[in-house]
C-alpha positions in Angstrom: -63.6 -28.6 56.2 -65.0 -26.3 53.4 -65.3 -23.8 55.2 -61.5 -23.8 55.9 -60.8 -24.2 52.1 -62.7 -21.4 51.4 -61.0 -18.8 53.8 -57.7 -20.0 53.0 -58.6 -19.6 48.8 -59.9 -16.3 49.7 -57.1 -15.1 51.9 -54.5 -16.4 48.9 -56.7 -14.5 46.2 -56.4 -11.3 48.8 -52.5 -11.6 48.6 -52.6 -11.7 45.1 -54.7 -8.7 44.5 -52.6 -6.5 46.7 -49.2 -8.0 45.1 -50.4 -7.4 41.5 -51.5 -3.6 42.7 -48.3 -3.2 44.5 -46.1 -3.8 41.2 -48.7 -1.8 39.1 -47.9 1.5 40.9 -44.3 1.0 41.3 -42.7 4.3 40.5 -39.6 4.6 38.3 -36.9 6.7 39.8 -36.7 10.7 38.6 -33.7 11.1 36.5 -31.8 14.3 37.8 -30.5 16.3 35.4 -27.8 19.3 36.1 -27.9 21.9 34.4 -24.7 22.8 33.0 -23.8 26.6 32.2 -21.0 27.1 30.4 -19.9 30.9 29.8 -18.7 32.0 26.1 -14.7 32.0 25.8 -13.9 36.0 24.6 -10.1 36.4 23.5 -9.6 40.0 23.4 -6.5 40.8 21.5 -4.7 44.1 22.5 -4.5 46.3 19.0 -1.6 48.8 18.9 -2.1 51.1 16.6 0.6 53.5 15.4 -0.4 57.4 15.4 0.5 58.2 11.8 2.8 61.3 11.6 5.1 62.9 9.0 7.8 61.1 10.9 6.4 57.8 11.0 6.0 58.4 7.2 9.2 59.6 6.8 11.0 57.0 8.6 9.0 54.2 6.4 10.6 55.9 3.1 14.2 56.3 4.6 13.7 52.1 5.8 12.2 51.3 1.6 15.2 53.8 0.4 17.7 51.5 2.5 16.4 48.3 1.1 16.3 49.4 -2.7 19.6 51.5 -2.7 21.8 49.6 0.2 22.1 52.8 1.8 21.3 56.4 2.4 24.1 59.1 3.1 22.1 61.1 5.3 19.5 63.9 4.9 17.5 66.7 6.6 13.9 67.9 7.5 13.1 71.1 6.6 10.2 73.2 5.9 10.9 74.3 2.8 7.4 75.7 1.9 6.3 77.1 5.2 3.3 75.0 5.6 4.0 73.8 9.3 4.9 70.2 8.1 8.9 69.6 6.7 10.2 68.1 3.5 12.9 65.9 4.0 15.7 65.8 2.1 17.9 62.8 1.1 21.2 61.9 -0.6 22.1 58.8 -1.6 24.4 56.7 -3.9 28.0 58.1 -4.9 29.8 60.3 -7.4 29.0 60.5 -10.1 25.6 59.4 -9.5 25.2 61.1 -6.1 20.9 61.4 -6.1 19.4 64.3 -3.9 15.7 64.0 -3.5 12.9 66.0 -2.1 9.8 64.3 -0.2 7.0 66.2 0.9 3.8 64.6 2.8 0.3 64.0 0.4 -2.9 62.1 1.5 -0.5 60.3 4.4 2.3 59.6 2.3 5.6 60.4 1.8 5.7 62.0 -2.2 8.9 62.7 -4.0 8.6 66.1 -5.4 12.5 66.0 -6.8 15.1 64.1 -8.1 18.8 65.4 -9.0 21.9 64.9 -8.9 24.3 66.9 -6.9 27.5 67.3 -9.4 30.4 69.2 -9.7 30.7 72.8 -8.7 32.9 75.6 -11.3 36.2 76.3 -9.4 35.6 72.9 -7.6 39.9 72.2 -7.6 39.4 68.6 -5.4 37.2 66.3 -4.7 34.9 68.0 -2.2 31.6 67.6 -3.2 29.1 70.2 -2.1 25.1 71.5 -1.8 23.9 74.7 -0.2 20.9 75.2 1.6 19.6 78.5 2.2 16.8 79.0 4.4 17.7 82.8 4.7 16.1 83.1 1.7 12.0 83.1 0.8 11.3 80.4 -0.6 14.3 78.0 1.2 16.1 77.2 -1.3 18.1 73.8 -2.2 21.2 74.7 -4.2 22.7 71.7 -6.9 25.9 72.2 -9.0 25.9 70.4 -12.7 29.3 71.7 -14.4 30.6 69.3 -16.7 33.8 71.1 -16.8 34.5 73.1 -13.5 37.3 75.1 -15.3 35.1 76.7 -17.7 31.5 76.3 -17.2 28.8 76.6 -13.9 25.2 75.0 -13.9 23.6 75.3 -10.8 19.7 75.0 -9.8 17.9 76.2 -6.8 15.3 74.0 -5.9 12.0 75.5 -4.0 8.8 74.0 -2.7 5.5 75.4 -3.0 2.1 74.1 -2.7 3.3 70.4 -2.7 5.3 70.7 -6.0 9.1 71.7 -6.9 10.2 74.1 -9.0 13.9 74.6 -10.3 15.4 78.3 -11.1 18.9 77.7 -13.7 21.6 79.6 -13.4 24.0 79.2 -16.5 27.5 80.8 -17.5 30.8 79.8 -19.0 34.1 81.1 -19.7 35.4 81.6 -23.3 38.3 78.5 -22.2 40.8 81.2 -22.3 41.2 81.5 -18.6 44.4 80.6 -16.6 42.5 79.6 -13.5 38.2 79.1 -12.4 38.1 82.2 -10.7 34.5 83.4 -11.1 35.8 86.8 -13.2 36.4 84.8 -16.3 32.7 83.6 -16.4 30.3 85.0 -18.8 27.4 84.8 -21.0 25.0 84.3 -18.0 21.7 83.1 -18.4 18.6 82.6 -15.8 16.0 80.3 -16.5 17.6 80.5 -20.3 17.3 84.3 -20.7 20.3 85.9 -21.1 21.1 88.5 -17.9 24.1 91.0 -17.6 27.1 89.7 -15.6 26.3 91.9 -12.6 22.4 90.8 -12.4 24.2 86.9 -12.7 26.7 87.6 -9.9 23.5 88.7 -7.9 21.4 86.2 -8.2 24.2 83.8 -7.3 25.3 85.9 -4.0 21.7 85.6 -3.0 21.9 82.1 -3.1 25.0 81.5 -1.4 24.6 83.8 1.3 23.7 82.5 4.6 23.3 79.1 3.0 24.5 75.8 4.9 26.9 73.8 3.2 26.3 70.4 2.8 28.9 67.4 2.0 26.2 65.2 0.7 28.9 62.1 0.5 29.0 62.3 4.0 27.7 59.0 5.9 25.5 60.2 9.0 22.1 58.7 8.0 22.0 58.3 12.2 21.2 62.1 12.5 18.4 61.9 10.2 16.7 59.1 12.0 17.4 61.1 15.3 15.5 63.7 14.0 12.6 61.7 12.9 12.5 60.2 16.6 12.5 63.5 18.5 
């Protein structure tokens, strides 16, 4: 009987050892980690860089003048100093404050090099205002008139551009006030740039400026023609 009990106890102890041994060696389940790769998000903006040319610079200047003065009557591109880049002549306002301005390109900017007024011509017997642009002479000249009395005196400014700067030639003459009409034969006491000249020399210079000149009406509203020239 004792032998049986011993054998049974031994069996129970052996089972316990086996059970405890199994519990000690139980492995925990491994965690599975899935590696995820996030691609960097790249936003590419389409860069639009406008090419800067004399046309784009003059266009911006025209827009600025319209914003400032409400309108620009018209204008013209003319290479007044024959350097390959045209100047821009614009006319804006209304008589008697009809402004004429000349712009040129300096340091990638449209810069004003001259501002004057388109006034009355000697002998102007109607309301038609004129400026002359003479590209047939050297240098090209923009001719403006500024008579205080179209029957008795003549004042002319011939504006040219050279080296990024404007220069002006002034012609002045007058009558004795006894003339019956505004014919040029009544003019006397002529001067050029403040120096007295003979009647013949005065008229010779006047004819030089006039011959071949384009006659422009600065009061006419035709800004589309200038904008068209700036987009061609």
